C-alpha positions in Angstrom: 61.5 105.6 119.6 62.2 101.9 119.0 62.8 100.7 115.6 60.3 98.1 114.5 60.9 95.6 111.3 59.8 96.5 108.1 59.2 94.6 105.3 62.2 94.5 103.8 64.3 93.9 107.0 62.1 91.0 107.8 62.4 89.4 104.7 66.5 89.5 104.7 66.1 87.9 108.4 63.8 85.3 107.1 66.6 84.6 104.1 69.3 84.6 106.6 67.6 82.3 109.2 66.4 80.2 106.4 70.2 79.9 105.1 71.3 78.1 108.4 68.9 76.0 108.2 69.7 74.5 104.9 72.3 72.5 103.6 75.5 74.0 103.4 75.4 74.3 99.8 72.3 76.4 99.7 72.9 78.2 102.8 75.9 79.5 101.2 74.0 80.4 98.1 71.4 82.3 100.0 74.2 84.0 102.2 75.9 85.0 99.1 72.9 86.5 97.5 72.6 88.5 100.5 75.9 90.0 100.2 75.5 90.8 96.6 72.0 92.3 97.3 73.5 94.9 100.3 76.5 95.6 97.7 73.9 96.7 95.0 72.1 98.6 97.7 75.6 100.2 98.7 76.3 101.4 95.3 72.8 103.1 95.0 73.1 105.1 98.0 76.9 105.9 97.4 76.1 108.8 95.0 73.7 109.8 98.1 76.1 109.7 101.0 76.3 113.3 101.8 72.8 113.5 102.2 72.3 110.6 104.4 73.0 110.2 108.1 76.2 108.9 109.0 77.1 106.4 111.8 79.9 106.0 114.1 79.7 102.2 115.8 81.5 102.6 118.9 83.5 99.2 120.0 85.3 99.0 123.2 87.4 95.8 122.9 89.1 94.2 126.0 89.9 90.5 125.6 86.9 88.9 123.8 87.1 85.8 122.2 88.9 85.9 118.7 85.3 84.5 116.9 83.3 86.8 118.8 85.4 89.9 117.7 85.7 88.9 114.2 82.4 88.4 113.8 81.2 92.0 115.6 83.7 93.6 113.1 82.4 91.7 110.1 78.9 92.6 110.8 79.7 95.9 110.6 81.7 95.5 107.5 78.4 93.9 105.9 76.3 97.2 106.8 73.6 97.8 103.6 74.2 101.4 104.8 77.0 103.4 103.0 77.8 106.2 105.8 79.8 104.0 108.7 82.7 103.8 110.5 84.0 101.7 113.0 85.9 103.3 116.1 87.6 100.7 118.0 89.4 101.1 121.4 91.1 98.3 122.6 91.1 98.5 126.4 94.6 96.8 127.1 93.8 93.7 125.8 96.8 91.1 126.0 95.4 88.2 124.0 98.2 87.8 121.5 95.5 86.6 118.4 92.7 89.5 119.1 95.8 92.1 119.1 97.0 90.7 115.8 93.4 91.0 114.1 93.0 94.4 115.7 96.1 95.3 114.0 94.8 93.9 110.8 91.6 95.5 111.3 93.1 98.9 111.7 94.4 99.2 108.4 91.0 98.9 106.7 89.1 102.3 105.4 86.7 103.4 107.8 88.1 102.3 111.0 89.5 104.4 113.8 91.2 103.3 116.2 93.2 103.7 120.0 95.2 101.3 122.1 95.0 102.0 125.8 97.8 100.7 127.7 96.1 100.8 130.9 92.4 99.6 131.2 89.8 102.2 131.8 87.0 99.3 131.5 83.6 99.7 129.2 82.7 103.1 130.0 86.7 104.6 129.6 86.9 103.0 126.6 83.8 103.7 124.8 84.0 107.3 125.9 87.5 106.8 124.3 85.9 105.6 121.2 83.5 108.4 121.3 86.5 110.8 120.9 87.3 109.2 117.7 84.3 109.6 116.2 82.9 111.8 113.4 79.8 110.3 112.3 76.6 112.4 113.1 74.9 109.6 115.1 76.8 107.0 117.2 75.8 103.4 117.8 77.1 101.3 120.7 78.6 97.6 119.6 80.1 95.4 121.9 82.8 93.3 121.1 80.7 90.3 121.0 77.7 91.5 119.4 76.3 91.6 115.9 74.7 93.6 113.6 72.2 92.5 110.8 73.7 93.7 107.5 70.4 96.0 107.5 70.0 97.5 111.1 71.8 101.1 110.4 69.2 101.1 107.2 66.6 100.6 109.8 67.7 103.0 112.3 68.2 105.6 109.1 64.4 105.2 108.4 63.7 105.7 111.9 65.6 108.7 112.0 63.9 109.9 108.4 60.3 109.5 110.0 61.2 110.9 113.4 63.6 113.9 112.7 62.7 115.4 116.1 64.0 112.2 117.9 67.2 112.7 120.5 67.6 108.8 121.1 66.7 105.8 119.4 66.8 102.3 121.0 67.0 99.3 118.8 66.5 95.8 120.6 68.2 92.8 120.2 68.1 88.8 119.9 70.0 86.4 121.4 71.8 83.8 119.4 72.5 80.4 120.3 76.7 80.1 120.7 
């Protein structure tokens, strides 16, 4: 089952894109509104969390650029959907800035982690992240990818509409560097 855009998702995406094209002050106002809206949705859903699907986001990490890693982690933190955990496995990264950022990320609630002393490659690190997962569903996210704030809400909607589905594919957009 492939997730398709919903009306709400499309509106949020348009606002996010528009905020990037506007003067910085106005763009930040729109971004702040989207972030605030996401927080309100989180509050509404927080009482229903036991009834809602939970997601474990599996993120293997091996020496990404710090900028990409920060964006990937922040995109998980900005999810509107409340039942989310981030499972990070560092695949023997050597970059000191990456390691420092990961150490600070590990202290946050909802983050499971493991550091491999010897690289197992993407597959091995992803399997190690799967061992940390406690969510009902798993989501794969590379260390240089970002999720839109409503991404897991869209997946949850697809799960609700297709309870018999064993696998849900969600496509991606490539955004300029």
